[in-house]
MMTF fields as JSON, N, C-alpha, C and O atoms, coordinates in Angstrom:
{
  "mmtfVersion": "1.0.0",
  "mmtfProducer": "UNKNOWN",
  "numBonds": 511,
  "numAtoms": 512,
  "numGroups": 128,
  "numChains": 1,
  "numModels": 1,
  "chainsPerModel": [1],
  "groupsPerChain": [128],
  "chainIdList": ["A"],
  "bondAtomList": [4, 2, 8, 6, 12, 10, 16, 14, 20, 18, 24, 22, 28, 26, 32, 30, 36, 34, 40, 38, 44, 42, 48, 46, 52, 50, 56, 54, 60, 58, 64, 62, 68, 66, 72, 70, 76, 74, 80, 78, 84, 82, 88, 86, 92, 90, 96, 94, 100, 98, 104, 102, 108, 106, 112, 110, 116, 114, 120, 118, 124, 122, 128, 126, 132, 130, 136, 134, 140, 138, 144, 142, 148, 146, 152, 150, 156, 154, 160, 158, 164, 162, 168, 166, 172, 170, 176, 174, 180, 178, 184, 182, 188, 186, 192, 190, 196, 194, 200, 198, 204, 202, 208, 206, 212, 210, 216, 214, 220, 218, 224, 222, 228, 226, 232, 230, 236, 234, 240, 238, 244, 242, 248, 246, 252, 250, 256, 254, 260, 258, 264, 262, 268, 266, 272, 270, 276, 274, 280, 278, 284, 282, 288, 286, 292, 290, 296, 294, 300, 298, 304, 302, 308, 306, 312, 310, 316, 314, 320, 318, 324, 322, 328, 326, 332, 330, 336, 334, 340, 338, 344, 342, 348, 346, 352, 350, 356, 354, 360, 358, 364, 362, 368, 366, 372, 370, 376, 374, 380, 378, 384, 382, 388, 386, 392, 390, 396, 394, 400, 398, 404, 402, 408, 406, 412, 410, 416, 414, 420, 418, 424, 422, 428, 426, 432, 430, 436, 434, 440, 438, 444, 442, 448, 446, 452, 450, 456, 454, 460, 458, 464, 462, 468, 466, 472, 470, 476, 474, 480, 478, 484, 482, 488, 486, 492, 490, 496, 494, 500, 498, 504, 502, 508, 506],
  "bondOrderList": [1, 1, 1, 1, 1, 1, 1, 1, 1, 1, 1, 1, 1, 1, 1, 1, 1, 1, 1, 1, 1, 1, 1, 1, 1, 1, 1, 1, 1, 1, 1, 1, 1, 1, 1, 1, 1, 1, 1, 1, 1, 1, 1, 1, 1, 1, 1, 1, 1, 1, 1, 1, 1, 1, 1, 1, 1, 1, 1, 1, 1, 1, 1, 1, 1, 1, 1, 1, 1, 1, 1, 1, 1, 1, 1, 1, 1, 1, 1, 1, 1, 1, 1, 1, 1, 1, 1, 1, 1, 1, 1, 1, 1, 1, 1, 1, 1, 1, 1, 1, 1, 1, 1, 1, 1, 1, 1, 1, 1, 1, 1, 1, 1, 1, 1, 1, 1, 1, 1, 1, 1, 1, 1, 1, 1, 1, 1],
  "groupList": [{"groupName": "MET", "atomNameList": ["N", "CA", "C", "O"], "elementList": ["N", "C", "C", "O"], "formalChargeList": [0, 0, 0, 0], "bondAtomList": [1, 0, 2, 1, 3, 2], "bondOrderList": [1, 1, 2], "singleLetterCode": "M", "chemCompType": "L-PEPTIDE LINKING"}, {"groupName": "VAL", "atomNameList": ["N", "CA", "C", "O"], "elementList": ["N", "C", "C", "O"], "formalChargeList": [0, 0, 0, 0], "bondAtomList": [1, 0, 2, 1, 3, 2], "bondOrderList": [1, 1, 2], "singleLetterCode": "V", "chemCompType": "L-PEPTIDE LINKING"}, {"groupName": "ASP", "atomNameList": ["N", "CA", "C", "O"], "elementList": ["N", "C", "C", "O"], "formalChargeList": [0, 0, 0, 0], "bondAtomList": [1, 0, 2, 1, 3, 2], "bondOrderList": [1, 1, 2], "singleLetterCode": "D", "chemCompType": "L-PEPTIDE LINKING"}, {"groupName": "GLY", "atomNameList": ["N", "CA", "C", "O"], "elementList": ["N", "C", "C", "O"], "formalChargeList": [0, 0, 0, 0], "bondAtomList": [1, 0, 2, 1, 3, 2], "bondOrderList": [1, 1, 2], "singleLetterCode": "G", "chemCompType": "PEPTIDE LINKING"}, {"groupName": "TYR", "atomNameList": ["N", "CA", "C", "O"], "elementList": ["N", "C", "C", "O"], "formalChargeList": [0, 0, 0, 0], "bondAtomList": [1, 0, 2, 1, 3, 2], "bondOrderList": [1, 1, 2], "singleLetterCode": "Y", "chemCompType": "L-PEPTIDE LINKING"}, {"groupName": "GLN", "atomNameList": ["N", "CA", "C", "O"], "elementList": ["N", "C", "C", "O"], "formalChargeList": [0, 0, 0, 0], "bondAtomList": [1, 0, 2, 1, 3, 2], "bondOrderList": [1, 1, 2], "singleLetterCode": "Q", "chemCompType": "L-PEPTIDE LINKING"}, {"groupName": "ARG", "atomNameList": ["N", "CA", "C", "O"], "elementList": ["N", "C", "C", "O"], "formalChargeList": [0, 0, 0, 0], "bondAtomList": [1, 0, 2, 1, 3, 2], "bondOrderList": [1, 1, 2], "singleLetterCode": "R", "chemCompType": "L-PEPTIDE LINKING"}, {"groupName": "ALA", "atomNameList": ["N", "CA", "C", "O"], "elementList": ["N", "C", "C", "O"], "formalChargeList": [0, 0, 0, 0], "bondAtomList": [1, 0, 2, 1, 3, 2], "bondOrderList": [1, 1, 2], "singleLetterCode": "A", "chemCompType": "L-PEPTIDE LINKING"}, {"groupName": "SER", "atomNameList": ["N", "CA", "C", "O"], "elementList": ["N", "C", "C", "O"], "formalChargeList": [0, 0, 0, 0], "bondAtomList": [1, 0, 2, 1, 3, 2], "bondOrderList": [1, 1, 2], "singleLetterCode": "S", "chemCompType": "L-PEPTIDE LINKING"}, {"groupName": "LYS", "atomNameList": ["N", "CA", "C", "O"], "elementList": ["N", "C", "C", "O"], "formalChargeList": [0, 0, 0, 0], "bondAtomList": [1, 0, 2, 1, 3, 2], "bondOrderList": [1, 1, 2], "singleLetterCode": "K", "chemCompType": "L-PEPTIDE LINKING"}, {"groupName": "LEU", "atomNameList": ["N", "CA", "C", "O"], "elementList": ["N", "C", "C", "O"], "formalChargeList": [0, 0, 0, 0], "bondAtomList": [1, 0, 2, 1, 3, 2], "bondOrderList": [1, 1, 2], "singleLetterCode": "L", "chemCompType": "L-PEPTIDE LINKING"}, {"groupName": "HIS", "atomNameList": ["N", "CA", "C", "O"], "elementList": ["N", "C", "C", "O"], "formalChargeList": [0, 0, 0, 0], "bondAtomList": [1, 0, 2, 1, 3, 2], "bondOrderList": [1, 1, 2], "singleLetterCode": "H", "chemCompType": "L-PEPTIDE LINKING"}, {"groupName": "ASN", "atomNameList": ["N", "CA", "C", "O"], "elementList": ["N", "C", "C", "O"], "formalChargeList": [0, 0, 0, 0], "bondAtomList": [1, 0, 2, 1, 3, 2], "bondOrderList": [1, 1, 2], "singleLetterCode": "N", "chemCompType": "L-PEPTIDE LINKING"}, {"groupName": "PRO", "atomNameList": ["N", "CA", "C", "O"], "elementList": ["N", "C", "C", "O"], "formalChargeList": [0, 0, 0, 0], "bondAtomList": [1, 0, 2, 1, 3, 2], "bondOrderList": [1, 1, 2], "singleLetterCode": "P", "chemCompType": "L-PEPTIDE LINKING"}, {"groupName": "GLU", "atomNameList": ["N", "CA", "C", "O"], "elementList": ["N", "C", "C", "O"], "formalChargeList": [0, 0, 0, 0], "bondAtomList": [1, 0, 2, 1, 3, 2], "bondOrderList": [1, 1, 2], "singleLetterCode": "E", "chemCompType": "L-PEPTIDE LINKING"}, {"groupName": "TRP", "atomNameList": ["N", "CA", "C", "O"], "elementList": ["N", "C", "C", "O"], "formalChargeList": [0, 0, 0, 0], "bondAtomList": [1, 0, 2, 1, 3, 2], "bondOrderList": [1, 1, 2], "singleLetterCode": "W", "chemCompType": "L-PEPTIDE LINKING"}, {"groupName": "THR", "atomNameList": ["N", "CA", "C", "O"], "elementList": ["N", "C", "C", "O"], "formalChargeList": [0, 0, 0, 0], "bondAtomList": [1, 0, 2, 1, 3, 2], "bondOrderList": [1, 1, 2], "singleLetterCode": "T", "chemCompType": "L-PEPTIDE LINKING"}, {"groupName": "ILE", "atomNameList": ["N", "CA", "C", "O"], "elementList": ["N", "C", "C", "O"], "formalChargeList": [0, 0, 0, 0], "bondAtomList": [1, 0, 2, 1, 3, 2], "bondOrderList": [1, 1, 2], "singleLetterCode": "I", "chemCompType": "L-PEPTIDE LINKING"}, {"groupName": "CYS", "atomNameList": ["N", "CA", "C", "O"], "elementList": ["N", "C", "C", "O"], "formalChargeList": [0, 0, 0, 0], "bondAtomList": [1, 0, 2, 1, 3, 2], "bondOrderList": [1, 1, 2], "singleLetterCode": "C", "chemCompType": "L-PEPTIDE LINKING"}, {"groupName": "PHE", "atomNameList": ["N", "CA", "C", "O"], "elementList": ["N", "C", "C", "O"], "formalChargeList": [0, 0, 0, 0], "bondAtomList": [1, 0, 2, 1, 3, 2], "bondOrderList": [1, 1, 2], "singleLetterCode": "F", "chemCompType": "L-PEPTIDE LINKING"}],
  "groupTypeList": [0, 1, 2, 3, 3, 3, 4, 5, 2, 6, 1, 7, 6, 8, 7, 7, 7, 3, 6, 9, 10, 7, 6, 11, 12, 13, 14, 0, 11, 6, 8, 4, 15, 6, 16, 11, 2, 10, 7, 0, 7, 2, 3, 7, 10, 2, 6, 6, 16, 9, 14, 10, 17, 3, 10, 7, 10, 1, 1, 8, 0, 5, 18, 14, 1, 18, 17, 7, 19, 11, 1, 6, 2, 18, 1, 14, 7, 3, 7, 16, 7, 14, 14, 17, 4, 2, 7, 10, 12, 1, 1, 1, 0, 5, 3, 8, 3, 13, 7, 0, 1, 4, 7, 3, 4, 7, 1, 14, 7, 10, 14, 14, 10, 10, 7, 3, 5, 3, 13, 13, 2, 6, 13, 13, 13, 11, 8, 11],
  "groupIdList": [1, 2, 3, 4, 5, 6, 7, 8, 9, 10, 11, 12, 13, 14, 15, 16, 17, 18, 19, 20, 21, 22, 23, 24, 25, 26, 27, 28, 29, 30, 31, 32, 33, 34, 35, 36, 37, 38, 39, 40, 41, 42, 43, 44, 45, 46, 47, 48, 49, 50, 51, 52, 53, 54, 55, 56, 57, 58, 59, 60, 61, 62, 63, 64, 65, 66, 67, 68, 69, 70, 71, 72, 73, 74, 75, 76, 77, 78, 79, 80, 81, 82, 83, 84, 85, 86, 87, 88, 89, 90, 91, 92, 93, 94, 95, 96, 97, 98, 99, 100, 101, 102, 103, 104, 105, 106, 107, 108, 109, 110, 111, 112, 113, 114, 115, 116, 117, 118, 119, 120, 121, 122, 123, 124, 125, 126, 127, 128],
  "secStructList": [7, 6, 6, 1, 7, 7, 2, 2, 2, 2, 2, 2, 2, 2, 2, 2, 2, 2, 2, 2, 2, 2, 2, 2, 7, 2, 2, 2, 2, 2, 2, 2, 2, 2, 2, 2, 2, 2, 2, 2, 1, 1, 1, 1, 1, 7, 2, 2, 2, 2, 2, 2, 2, 2, 2, 2, 2, 2, 2, 6, 6, 6, 7, 2, 2, 2, 2, 2, 2, 2, 2, 2, 2, 2, 2, 2, 2, 6, 7, 7, 6, 6, 6, 1, 1, 2, 2, 2, 2, 2, 2, 2, 2, 2, 2, 2, 2, 2, 2, 2, 2, 2, 2, 2, 2, 2, 2, 2, 2, 2, 2, 2, 2, 2, 6, 6, 7, 7, 7, 7, 1, 7, 7, 1, 6, 6, 7, 7],
  "xCoordList": [6.753, 6.211, 7.211, 8.44, 6.466, 6.466, 7.726, 8.14, 8.801, 9.965, 11.15, 12.333, 10.779, 11.947, 12.191, 12.501, 12.018, 12.448, 11.206, 10.063, 11.725, 10.289, 9.662, 9.816, 9.096, 8.599, 8.806, 8.176, 9.952, 11.013, 11.744, 12.027, 11.88, 12.884, 12.236, 12.646, 10.925, 9.99, 9.96, 10.254, 9.532, 9.094, 10.035, 9.862, 11.411, 12.681, 12.825, 13.216, 12.593, 13.072, 12.388, 12.862, 10.703, 9.747, 9.96, 9.85, 10.459, 10.756, 11.62, 11.653, 12.954, 14.212, 13.67, 13.992, 13.03, 12.55, 11.545, 12.105, 10.572, 9.326, 10.571, 10.344, 11.919, 12.293, 12.697, 12.529, 13.385, 14.298, 13.256, 13.505, 11.817, 11.097, 10.362, 10.093, 10.072, 9.483, 10.426, 9.954, 12.307, 13.135, 12.464, 12.421, 12.08, 11.575, 10.503, 10.284, 9.505, 8.603, 8.004, 6.834, 8.678, 7.968, 7.109, 6.644, 7.018, 5.078, 4.154, 3.337, 4.314, 3.042, 3.265, 2.296, 3.829, 4.265, 3.897, 3.213, 4.126, 3.605, 2.011, 1.44, 1.516, 0.335, -0.684, -1.646, -0.292, -0.518, -0.876, -1.952, 0.53, 0.69, -0.294, -0.91, -0.412, -1.568, -2.514, -3.109, -3.366, -4.615, -4.491, -5.26, -3.36, -3.578, -3.938, -4.987, -3.05, -3.385, -5.059, -5.689, -5.486, -6.557, -7.911, -8.849, -7.725, -8.157, -8.246, -9.303, -7.116, -6.758, -6.996, -7.089, -7.042, -7.333, -8.622, -9.582, -8.841, -10.102, -11.065, -10.944, -12.312, -13.513, -14.494, -14.478, -15.419, -16.79, -16.252, -16.561, -15.15, -14.502, -13.152, -12.384, -12.51, -11.613, -10.397, -10.553, -8.911, -8.158, -7.757, -7.251, -8.155, -7.737, -8.995, -8.72, -9.859, -10.997, -10.68, -10.7, -10.286, -9.726, -8.928, -9.058, -7.444, -6.156, -6.956, -6.478, -7.977, -8.244, -9.188, -9.032, -10.205, -9.873, -9.259, -9.64, -8.464, -7.124, -6.362, -5.927, -6.159, -5.644, -6.869, -6.245, -7.764, -8.52, -8.459, -8.409, -8.471, -8.103, -6.951, -7.095, -5.973, -4.544, -4.194, -3.529, -5.019, -5.276, -5.902, -5.322, -7.054, -7.921, -7.018, -7.093, -6.395, -5.781, -4.596, -4.115, -3.89, -2.766, -1.853, -1.402, -1.23, -0.353, 0.831, 0.847, 1.61, 2.558, 2.879, 2.362, 3.573, 4.629, 2.931, 2.856, 1.68, 1.115, 0.617, 0.274, 0.456, -0.202, 0.844, 0.359, 2.27, 3.374, 2.869, 2.536, 2.869, 2.859, 1.529, 1.592, 0.168, -0.945, -1.194, -2.201, -0.614, -0.284, 0.564, -0.149, 1.543, 1.914, 1.02, 0.983, 0.399, -0.849, -1.43, -1.244, -2.058, -3.177, -2.919, -3.586, -1.691, -0.855, -0.881, -1.262, -0.275, 0.495, -1.126, -1.28, -2.152, -3.461, -4.172, -4.928, -3.931, -4.479, -5.266, -6.245, -5.071, -6.052, -5.616, -4.462, -6.526, -5.681, -5.308, -5.496, -4.831, -4.618, -6.144, -6.654, -6.871, -8.168, -9.266, -10.204, -9.028, -9.401, -9.151, -9.851, -7.851, -6.944, -7.131, -6.284, -7.769, -7.926, -9.545, -9.999, -9.983, -11.559, -11.819, -12.989, -10.971, -11.025, -10.46, -11.141, -9.173, -9.079, -10.248, -10.807, -10.868, -11.931, -13.044, -13.426, -13.431, -14.445, -13.135, -13.799, -12.219, -11.75, -11.728, -11.94, -11.358, -11.227, -12.778, -13.035, -13.686, -15.206, -15.452, -15.993, -14.82, -15.228, -14.366, -15.006, -13.081, -12.191, -11.79, -10.819, -12.085, -12.321, -10.38, -9.684, -9.855, -8.837, -7.929, -7.417, -7.604, -7.107, -6.577, -5.556, -7.606, -7.409, -7.052, -6.493, -7.302, -6.669, -5.03, -4.268, -4.802, -2.892, -2.765, -2.026, -3.489, -2.747, -3.223, -2.997, -4.022, -4.314, -3.177, -2.821, -2.905, -2.143, -0.58, 0.17, -0.501, 0.848, 0.656, 1.443, -0.584, -0.872, -0.496, 0.155, -1.094, -0.856, 0.719, 1.261, 1.385, 2.872, 3.271, 3.738, 3.045, 3.408, 3.041, 3.84, 1.89, 1.233, 2.312, 2.889, 2.638, 3.237, 4.414, 5.116, 5.003, 6.748, 6.339, 6.873, 5.352, 5.423, 5.307, 5.759, 4.5, 4.041, 4.625, 4.332, 5.895, 7.451, 8.365, 9.261, 8.359, 9.09, 9.955, 11.075, 9.701, 10.731, 10.443, 11.158, 9.498, 9.457, 8.612, 8.522, 7.888, 8.405, 9.418, 9.914, 10.284, 11.649, 11.238, 10.212, 12.727, 12.281, 11.307, 11.585, 10.301, 9.761, 10.355, 11.143, 9.415, 11.051, 10.418, 9.24, 10.938, 10.729, 9.19, 8.754, 8.329, 7.016, 7.007, 8.03, 5.636, 5.387, 6.275, 5.982, 7.36, 8.238, 7.442, 8.113, 6.1, 6.047, 4.898, 4.342],
  "yCoordList": [-10.64, -10.922, -11.898, -11.83, -12.76, -13.891, -13.825, -14.628, -12.919, -13.375, -13.417, -13.404, -13.465, -13.11, -11.595, -11.259, -10.577, -9.032, -8.743, -9.197, -7.942, -7.146, -5.972, -5.666, -5.51, -4.473, -2.884, -2.043, -2.925, -1.453, -2.388, -1.74, -3.343, -3.813, -3.592, -3.108, -4.248, -4.164, -3.176, -3.142, -1.625, -0.276, 0.075, 0.528, -0.174, 0.327, 0.115, 1.062, -1.072, -1.847, -1.691, -1.714, -1.442, -1.218, -0.078, 0.027, 1.251, 2.768, 2.924, 3.996, 2.0, 2.5, 1.582, 2.123, 0.504, -0.138, 1.0, 1.721, 1.216, 2.253, 3.738, 4.197, 4.162, 4.952, 5.086, 5.953, 3.755, 3.193, 2.856, 2.832, 2.539, 2.535, 3.782, 4.051, 4.445, 6.215, 6.785, 7.242, 6.633, 7.433, 6.922, 7.778, 5.779, 5.616, 5.955, 5.919, 6.398, 7.446, 8.403, 8.248, 9.345, 9.937, 11.118, 11.782, 11.205, 11.715, 10.661, 10.908, 9.301, 8.477, 8.348, 8.182, 8.383, 7.972, 9.607, 9.562, 10.698, 11.991, 11.799, 11.988, 11.338, 11.129, 10.599, 11.237, 9.161, 8.141, 8.623, 8.617, 9.13, 10.188, 11.033, 11.029, 11.832, 13.007, 12.492, 12.961, 11.27, 10.171, 9.998, 10.541, 9.123, 8.925, 10.065, 10.091, 10.846, 12.424, 13.033, 13.313, 13.115, 13.271, 12.003, 12.355, 11.126, 10.154, 10.071, 9.702, 10.419, 9.802, 11.482, 11.532, 12.399, 13.706, 13.772, 13.293, 14.048, 14.535, 15.018, 15.981, 13.934, 14.406, 14.369, 14.884, 13.829, 12.754, 12.125, 12.297, 11.044, 10.745, 11.019, 11.377, 10.904, 11.149, 10.4, 9.46, 10.904, 10.107, 8.655, 7.663, 8.827, 7.917, 6.646, 5.453, 7.019, 5.888, 5.874, 4.676, 6.595, 5.803, 4.835, 3.801, 5.387, 4.238, 2.863, 1.739, 3.048, 1.752, 0.834, -0.386, 1.545, 0.717, 0.658, -0.225, 1.37, 0.885, -0.281, -1.147, -0.333, -1.263, -2.395, -3.315, -2.66, -3.822, -4.374, -5.575, -3.225, -3.455, -4.04, -4.465, -4.158, -4.153, -5.896, -6.736, -6.033, -7.468, -8.23, -8.891, -7.923, -8.596, -9.105, -10.217, -8.254, -8.3, -8.758, -8.864, -9.171, -10.133, -9.435, -9.93, -8.146, -7.307, -7.232, -6.152, -7.896, -7.925, -6.232, -5.371, -6.147, -4.302, -3.233, -2.357, -3.61, -2.72, -2.84, -1.737, -3.768, -3.921, -3.379, -3.237, -3.088, -2.639, -1.181, -0.45, -0.888, 0.787, 1.164, 1.849, 0.752, 0.979, 0.404, 0.864, -0.213, -0.388, 1.139, 1.992, 1.372, 2.505, 3.919, 4.857, 3.78, 4.87, 5.024, 6.04, 4.265, 3.984, 4.759, 5.696, 4.119, 4.421, 6.468, 7.383, 6.237, 7.928, 8.82, 9.961, 8.101, 8.991, 9.128, 10.083, 8.03, 8.085, 7.314, 7.594, 5.85, 4.797, 3.846, 3.506, 3.599, 2.994, 0.997, 0.408, 0.557, -1.069, -1.491, -1.853, -1.555, -1.825, -1.4, -2.091, -0.649, -0.561, -0.77, -0.951, -0.704, -1.884, -3.555, -4.3, -3.922, -5.105, -5.877, -7.015, -4.662, -4.824, -4.225, -4.303, -3.652, -3.79, -5.23, -5.871, -5.671, -7.136, -7.712, -8.07, -7.917, -8.517, -9.238, -10.359, -7.199, -7.651, -7.971, -8.112, -8.063, -8.618, -9.885, -10.497, -10.491, -12.077, -12.471, -13.176, -12.055, -12.193, -12.589, -13.634, -11.276, -11.16, -12.324, -13.247, -12.461, -13.2, -14.536, -15.165, -14.73, -16.005, -16.505, -15.619, -17.668, -18.619, -17.604, -17.235, -16.928, -16.263, -15.191, -15.314, -13.93, -12.794, -13.21, -12.396, -14.216, -14.612, -14.478, -14.146, -14.852, -15.418, -13.954, -13.65, -13.11, -11.489, -10.742, -9.565, -10.983, -10.307, -10.331, -9.414, -11.565, -12.097, -11.151, -10.546, -11.346, -9.9, -9.116, -8.984, -8.261, -6.492, -6.467, -5.535, -7.872, -7.921, -7.949, -7.399, -8.805, -8.515, -7.08, -6.428, -6.586, -5.028, -4.289, -3.399, -4.297, -3.455, -3.618, -2.61, -4.896, -5.1, -4.808, -4.244, -5.023, -4.329, -2.88, -2.341, -2.173, -1.179, 0.022, 1.101, -0.935, -0.539, -0.8, -0.46, -1.627, -2.091, -1.434, -1.679, -0.008, 0.83, 0.262, 0.772, -1.023, -0.825, -0.235, -0.475, 0.403, 1.416, 2.417, 2.62, 3.152, 3.245, 3.523, 3.612, 3.799, 4.208, 6.048, 6.676, 6.386, 8.182, 7.998, 7.045, 8.678, 8.606, 9.261, 10.207, 8.04, 8.41, 9.228, 8.938, 10.172, 10.955, 11.01, 9.99, 11.68, 11.875, 10.707, 10.487, 9.539, 8.883, 7.929, 7.191, 7.527, 6.774, 4.807, 3.778, 4.903, 2.968, 2.958, 1.911],
  "zCoordList": [4.504, 3.175, 2.219, 2.235, 1.44, 0.26, 0.425, 1.262, -0.239, -0.759, 0.386, 0.045, 1.665, 2.959, 3.313, 4.456, 2.148, 2.841, 3.628, 3.566, 4.305, 5.24, 4.516, 3.334, 5.229, 4.325, 3.953, 3.311, 4.655, 4.545, 3.014, 2.007, 3.048, 1.947, 0.428, -0.627, 0.919, -0.377, -0.832, -2.027, -0.023, -0.169, -0.97, -2.102, -0.255, -1.09, -2.236, -2.918, -2.839, -3.744, -4.802, -5.938, -4.392, -5.272, -6.056, -7.278, -4.752, -5.502, -5.979, -6.583, -6.075, -6.764, -8.518, -9.576, -8.524, -9.569, -10.171, -10.997, -9.996, -9.976, -10.961, -12.08, -9.921, -10.712, -12.112, -12.969, -12.064, -13.453, -14.488, -15.693, -13.844, -15.209, -15.534, -16.705, -14.687, -14.961, -16.217, -17.259, -15.821, -16.746, -18.436, -19.32, -18.66, -20.003, -20.44, -21.651, -19.471, -19.994, -19.085, -18.734, -18.685, -17.818, -17.794, -16.867, -19.179, -19.219, -18.69, -17.802, -19.33, -18.596, -17.041, -16.299, -16.828, -14.883, -14.348, -13.325, -14.701, -14.636, -14.218, -13.144, -15.532, -15.763, -14.741, -14.315, -14.36, -13.696, -12.369, -11.77, -11.986, -10.509, -10.116, -9.05, -11.145, -11.195, -11.08, -10.11, -11.83, -11.785, -10.144, -9.351, -9.771, -8.431, -7.324, -6.68, -7.241, -6.535, -6.447, -5.427, -7.824, -7.882, -7.121, -6.404, -7.387, -6.932, -5.413, -4.901, -4.612, -3.447, -2.541, -1.314, -3.206, -2.425, -1.462, -2.065, -0.635, 0.468, -0.56, -1.316, -0.414, -1.218, -0.501, 0.617, -0.935, -0.112, 0.579, 1.758, 0.277, 1.242, 1.686, 0.792, 3.29, 3.265, 2.711, 1.931, 3.198, 2.413, 3.255, 2.732, 4.827, 5.216, 4.771, 4.641, 4.659, 3.676, 2.577, 2.294, 1.428, 0.427, 0.36, -0.295, 1.552, 1.572, 2.244, 2.088, 2.858, 3.754, 2.587, 2.547, 1.62, 0.418, -0.864, -1.632, -1.185, -1.71, -1.173, -1.932, 0.377, 0.948, 0.677, 0.147, 0.729, 0.41, -1.155, -1.418, -2.25, -3.154, -3.703, -4.85, -3.247, -3.685, -3.176, -3.782, -1.677, -1.097, -2.5, -3.362, -2.376, -3.359, -4.81, -5.334, -5.141, -6.34, -6.664, -7.792, -5.1, -4.552, -5.054, -6.087, -4.634, -4.915, -3.922, -3.332, -3.649, -2.28, -2.249, -1.537, -2.942, -2.912, -2.672, -1.811, -3.689, -3.191, -1.842, -1.415, -1.025, -0.022, 1.237, 2.36, 1.004, 1.74, 1.604, 2.537, 0.308, 0.434, 1.083, 2.105, 0.552, 1.002, 2.827, 3.364, 3.386, 4.759, 5.171, 5.699, 5.021, 5.013, 4.874, 5.67, 3.755, 3.367, 4.461, 5.13, 4.758, 5.748, 7.057, 7.495, 7.66, 8.708, 8.814, 9.544, 7.69, 7.791, 7.581, 8.016, 6.895, 6.683, 7.99, 8.166, 9.123, 10.316, 10.5, 11.191, 9.838, 10.022, 11.419, 11.681, 12.026, 13.154, 12.702, 11.637, 13.831, 13.249, 13.553, 12.493, 14.414, 14.003, 12.699, 12.301, 12.41, 11.037, 9.77, 8.774, 10.019, 8.686, 9.065, 8.573, 9.574, 10.065, 9.952, 9.829, 10.062, 9.567, 8.201, 7.826, 7.401, 6.147, 5.533, 4.733, 5.975, 5.643, 5.719, 4.683, 7.038, 7.032, 6.059, 5.725, 5.722, 4.624, 3.262, 2.235, 3.051, 1.79, 1.629, 0.582, 3.123, 3.246, 2.948, 1.972, 3.71, 3.387, 2.022, 1.661, 0.994, -0.34, -0.818, -1.32, -0.763, -1.491, -0.714, -1.134, -0.246, 0.208, 0.629, 1.126, 0.408, 0.591, 0.656, 1.713, -0.873, -1.525, -0.489, 0.187, -0.48, 0.256, 1.708, 2.444, 2.051, 3.964, 3.986, 4.894, 2.68, 1.796, 2.291, 3.228, 1.643, 1.269, 1.999, 1.718, 3.157, 3.738, 5.235, 5.975, 5.233, 6.366, 5.965, 6.731, 4.407, 4.077, 4.871, 5.809, 4.726, 4.886, 6.507, 6.979, 7.524, 8.925, 9.272, 10.231, 8.153, 8.539, 8.414, 9.348, 7.103, 7.032, 7.827, 8.119, 8.438, 9.83, 10.897, 11.305, 11.402, 12.663, 12.217, 13.056, 10.973, 10.984, 11.334, 12.304, 10.543, 10.669, 12.199, 12.583, 12.579, 14.405, 15.131, 16.277, 14.844, 15.642, 15.746, 16.553, 14.616, 14.352, 13.556, 13.554, 12.592, 11.694, 10.112, 9.139, 10.117, 8.87, 9.428, 10.638, 8.399, 7.256, 7.192, 8.315, 6.179, 5.845, 5.53, 5.268, 5.746, 5.075, 3.874, 3.146, 3.562, 2.338, 1.502, 1.506, 0.096, -0.543, -1.697, -1.906, -2.477, -3.558, -3.653, -3.12, -4.053, -4.641, -5.427, -6.074, -5.55, -6.661, -6.72, -7.661, -6.097, -6.515, -6.297, -6.215, -6.268, -5.713, -7.086, -7.417]
}
């Protein structure tokens, strides 16, 4: 990823920072994560599909930390590398050059994850 840290480093640092922020308004953070859980629960779309959509969105929004989390969550939800690459290709088609850069970061995170360098033990719920 851009800062030189790898996938695991990004996830761990973001989780720690999120826990610090949550201490200042725990109710707001619980509300956010409740909304997250409701949105990502199986429904008309399964969790795998929703994670692929989430990954595509955060690539288009250019959020490097979110990319690392969503790559991890895609894999945990059963998405294959091929499905992830397909979702990234759609983002690149829609978002052009900038999306291609951030899709590349997703590929880096996926390669690190698949090489056994991640994910770290899952942090406590809702720490990203």
